[in-house]
N, C-alpha and C positions, 0 to 999 in steps of 0.2 A: 344425536340429531342427524337427520338426513342432509345430503348436499343441498345448499341453498337453491341451486339451479333446478332442483326437482320440486321445489315448493310451489304451491298455488299462490295466486295474487293475494288471496285472503290470509294465507299463512304468513306471507312476507309482510303484509301490512300490520298484522298482529305482532310480529317479531320486531318490526321497526318501531312500533309504539313502545315496546319494552326497552329496546336499545336507546331510544330517545330519552326515556326516563333515567336510565343508568348514566347516560352522557351528561344530563343536567346535574345529576348528583356528583359526577366526577368534576365538572366545572366548579361546583360549589366548594370543593376542597381547597381551592387556591393553590394548586400545585405549581412548583417551579422546578422543572426537571430539564436536564440538558444531556441529550444523547447524540449530539451533532458531530462531535469529533472524537477520534480515537486517542484520547489522552490517558497517560498513566494516572492512577489514583494517587493521592498523597501517601498512602501506605506503601506503595511501590517506590515512590521517591524517597521516603524515609529509610527504606531498606538499603539504599545506596549511600547513606551519610558517611559510612566508613571511608568512602572515597576522599572526603575532605581531610582525613587524617593520614592519608597515604604519603603526603609531603608535609613537613613542618619547617619552621625556620632553621632547624638543625639538620635538615636532610641534605644528603649529597645530591646535588642537582645535575650531576653528569649522567648522560645516557651511557649505554653499555659500550659505545665506541669512544667514550671519553669527551664527547661534546658537552659544553656547558649549555644547558637548555634555556638559561636566562638570556642568552646572547643570540646574535645572528647566526645563521647557518642551517644546514639540513632542510633546505626548502621543501624537499619531498617527504619529510617526516623522520623521526628518530627510528633506529632499527627495531627496537622492541615494540613500538607501536605499529610499525609496518608488518611485523610478524604476527602480532595479535589480530590485526584486521584481515590479514591474508588468511588466517585460520577461520575467522568468522565467515569469510566468503567461500568457505568450502575447501580450503587448502590451495589457493592460488599461490604462485611463487612470490615471495616477499619483494623481490626486485622488480616485480611488475605492479607494485602498489605505490600510490602517493597518498599520504595522510594529510588531510586538509584541516579545516576548522570544525565548527560545531554542526554543520548541516549538509547532508547529501543533496538536498534540493538545490543548494547554491552551486554545487558541482555540476548538476544536471543543467541548470540555467547557463552556467559558464560554458559548458560543452556545446550547447546549441548556439549560444551567442558567438563563440569562436568560429563555428562552422559558417554562421551567417556572414561574419566580417572577413574571415581569413581562409575559409574553405577547410577541407579535410585532406591532409597529406598531399598538398599540391593541387587539389581539384579547385575548380572555380568557386569562389565564395558564393554562398547561397543567395546573398542579397543581390547578386548580379544575374541571377537566373529568373526567367519569366515565372516559373512555378516550382514550388517545393511542397512535397506531400509527406505526411507521416501516417503510419498505420497505428490505430488506437484500439487495442482489444478492450471490449466493453461488455458488461460494466467494468469500470476501471477507476484509476486514481485521478480525482479531479485536478490535482495540482500539476500532474503531467500534462493534462489537456490545456491547463491555463498557460503553461510555458509555451507550448506550440502555438496557441492562439495569439499570445502576446507578440510573437515574432511574425504573425501573418502567414503561418504555415497551414496549408489545407489538411484537415484531418479526415481520415477514412476509417469508419467504424468496422472493426473485425469482431465477429461474435466469439464469445468465450464458451468453452466446453469444460467439463471436469478434468480433461487431459491438458488444458491450456488453450491458446488461441486456435481458431480454425486454420490449420496449417495448409490445407489445400488453397484457401484464399490468400494466405500470406505468401506462399510460394508463387502463386500466379501474379500478384501485384509486384512482388520484388523482382521477379525474373523478366517481367514484360514492360515495366514502366520505369524509365530511368529518372523520372521526377520524384519517385518514392525514395526518400533519403534516410528514413529511420522507422523504428517501431518501438513503442513503449512496452516494457514487460515487467511484471512483478511475479517472478517465477515460483516463489514459495509462499503459500498462504496468501494468494492474491487479494488485493483490496478491490472490491469488498467481499468476494465470494468465498475466500479461503481455499481456493483450488491451488494445487501444486502441479507443476508441469511434469508430465510423464517422461520417461527416458527417451521414448521415441520422439516426443515433441522437441526436447533439447537437441537430440541428434539432427532432427530436420532443420532446426534453426542453424546449427553449426555447418550444415551442408548447403545452405542457401547459395544460389548463384545470382547475385544481384546484377541487374542491368546497369545500375549506377555504381561506379567503383568507390564512391564516397558514402554508400549506404552503411549504416551502423545499427546494431541492436542495442538499445538503451536498457540494460539489464539491472533493474532496481531491486537488489536483493535485500529489501527492507526488513524482512521477517525471517532471516536465515536461521536464527536460533530461538525463535519465539514459539516454541512448542507448548501446547496445553497438556499433552499426555506423553509421559516418558515412554510408555509401552506401545504407542502408535504414532511415532514421530515420522512425519513425511520427510523423505530424502530426495534431493534432486541431484542430477549429474552436474559436475563442475564444468561450466560452459567454456572457459578459456582453453582448457586442455582438449575439449571436444572440437573446438574450432581449429586448434593446432593439428589434430588428427585428420580433420577434413580438408586441410590445406587452406584454411581461411583465418590465419592468425590475427588479422587486424579487424575482424568483423564485429567485435563486442566491446562496448564500454560498460563496465560493471560498477555499481555504486552500493555503498552500505554505510551505516552509521550506528552509533550506540545511543541514539535518541530515546529508544524505548528499552534500553539496557541500563544505562547509568542515569543521566539527567537529560530530559528533553530541553534542547536549547543550550546545553552546556556539556555536551559529549564530544566525541571526535567522529569524523566522517572520512571515508576513503574511496578512492577511485582505482580500479584495476583494469589493465588492458595489455595489449601487446607492447613490445619494446618500442616499436615505431610510434604507436599512439601515445605512449607515456612520454617519449622524448618530445613529441609535438606539444603536448600539454605543458611540459616544463619550459619550453621556449617562451610561451606566453606568460607563464608564471613568473619568470625572471623579471618581467616588466610590470606585472600586476602586483606582486607582493614580495617582500623580503623573506618572509617565512610565516608559517602559522604558529599557533600557540603550542610551543613544545613543552612548556611546563604542564599543561593539561594533558598532553600526550603521555608524558612521563608519569603523571598521577594515575592515569588509566592503566598503564602498563604495570606499574608497581602494585596497584590494588587488585586487578584481576589476574595478573601473572601469566595466564595462558588460557587456551580455549576451555579447558576443564573448569577453570575458575569462573569463566563466563557462564558455562552450562550450569554449574551449581547455583549461581546467582539467578539464572533464568528459571530454574526449578522453583525457587522461592516466589518469583513473579507469577508463575503458573498457579501456584497454590492460592494466590490472592484472586486472580481473575477467572480461573476455571469454574469456580462455583457460580459466578455471574453468568457466564456463557450457558452453563447447564440450567440455571434457573430460567433464563429467557427461553431456551429451547423446550424446557418442560412445559412452560405456559403455552407456547405456540402449539406444541403437540396436543396438549389437553384441550385447549379452547378452539383451535382451528383445524385440527386433524380430521380429515374426512368430510369437511364442509365444501371443499372444492373452490375456495376463495383465496387461496394463497399457497405458495411453495417457498421453502427456505433451505439454506445450506447448513450443514453441521460440520464446521471445520475442525481440524486437529490442531490448529494454531492460528497465529496472527491476531488481529484486533477487531475483526468485524464478522457480522452475520449478514448475509444478503437475503432480502425478502422480496419475492415477486408476487405482487397483488394481481387481481384480475385486471385485464387490459383496460386502461383509461381511468385507473383508480388511485395511482400513487400520489399525485398532487393533492387530491382531495383528502386522502388519509393524512398526509403531512400537515395540511391546513387544519383538519379536525384536531389533531394532536396539539398543535400550537394553540388553538382556541381553548383547549382544556389545560394549558400550562406546560406542555412538553415540546422542546425544540429538537427536531431531527434534522439530519443533513437534507438539504433541499432536494426534492424529487427532480430527477434529471441530472443531478450533479455528477453521477457516475458515468455519464456519456459525453462525448465531444459536443462542444457548444451548449452544454447543459440541456440537451434535447433527447430524451428517451423516446424513441419512436413508438413504443407501446405504452408509455406512461405507466409502467408497472413496477420498476425497481426502486427499492428503498434500502438504504444502508443503515444497519443497526450497530451502534457502537456501545457495547455493554461495559467497557472497562472502568469508566470514571465514576459513575454513580455509586453510592453506598448500596449495601444489600437491601436495605429497606426501600431506598429510592428505586432500585432495580425492580423490585416486586411491584411497586406502584406503576412504574413506567411500562412494564410488560402488560399489566392488566389494562392500562389505558390504551396501549397500542392495539391489543387484540379487539378491544371494544370499538375503536375507530375503524379498524379493518372490517369488522362485521357490519357496522352501521353504513359505511360507504358502499360496501358490496351489496347490501340489501337495496340501497337507493339506486345503485347502478342497474340491478336486475329489474326493479320496478320501472325504472325509466325505459329499459329495453322492452318491457311488456306493453308499454303505452304505444310503442312505434310499430 
């Protein structure tokens, strides 16, 4: 079929009539599909049940340095868990890691909160400043934007490219505006586009010259080991060592967790940074908490053992979710390829596919899908303040539905894209 934009009004009207008929049929199926969040499927969670047997009532509960994990102590995590998470984050020094509880999002929230109330390494607390700004590469992760919005921080959208954020803009803002205090980054298999930062992008981040001495890069390495393809695994430079080389050791806060490795909500999370940043975090932690769940840390360390143990586990994850990604992409290619009404990413890992509809169509497509029984992430959610300036980006989360549901969801999605696009073109011809 030729591109929709080349069709006459009569052709578009005939196509709309057929698409309307198909949409009514789809509504009649009574579908209940949810592709709104990137959740592991039950099969993935079942795969990790051996974790529950890593410790029993007969187990030695001491960590490798002799600490009884059932008791107080080791506020920054047991050694074997620190080593495991250091390797997940690309080989950062284990002494530069704190292992927390179950969620990296909590660490990010705490880090921003601490900067608001107590400042960063002696700088003025942000709550006492007239204005605080964050750079937000977009499309991006809605929960990052929610944290900054919650604290009243002004968000500045930075366009994303396949190499990472637009670094010319990043460098300009960071070097010229001392009210810019941070930037959110998902450096590998970014949410939602699945882009991984190039070596040049990482080096440019490490070499930033901030106007504000309390500027930090919030490096959310959420998909560090979440490869879909063993033979085309994206690799990113390790940011902490790059910052050391560039003479900026304190520039980065790095975050990671096992939420999509072991159990979502019952894994372990970690924070990595410079010695000075780590010590500052620990000073607050001594007041905030006696210690995190070291029994869970020990369970994870005993079960996975090392990075290769995690990689082997993640290969099994990939075997489950890769066919779902490929099924969605195959439908998009077959049904929308060449029509000129959408573009989409083809990531090598992570949890999402990013779809860009014709300008002004995303909200209508999401609404059409909902009308027919499928829930997608809200249009605009991947942008600061929930406002996509082009109203075009839609995040597709293929991991949770079954293969059968995935097929139904993909068919319904492309139908809604076609229908809304035809309506948009017809509306344009009227004006």
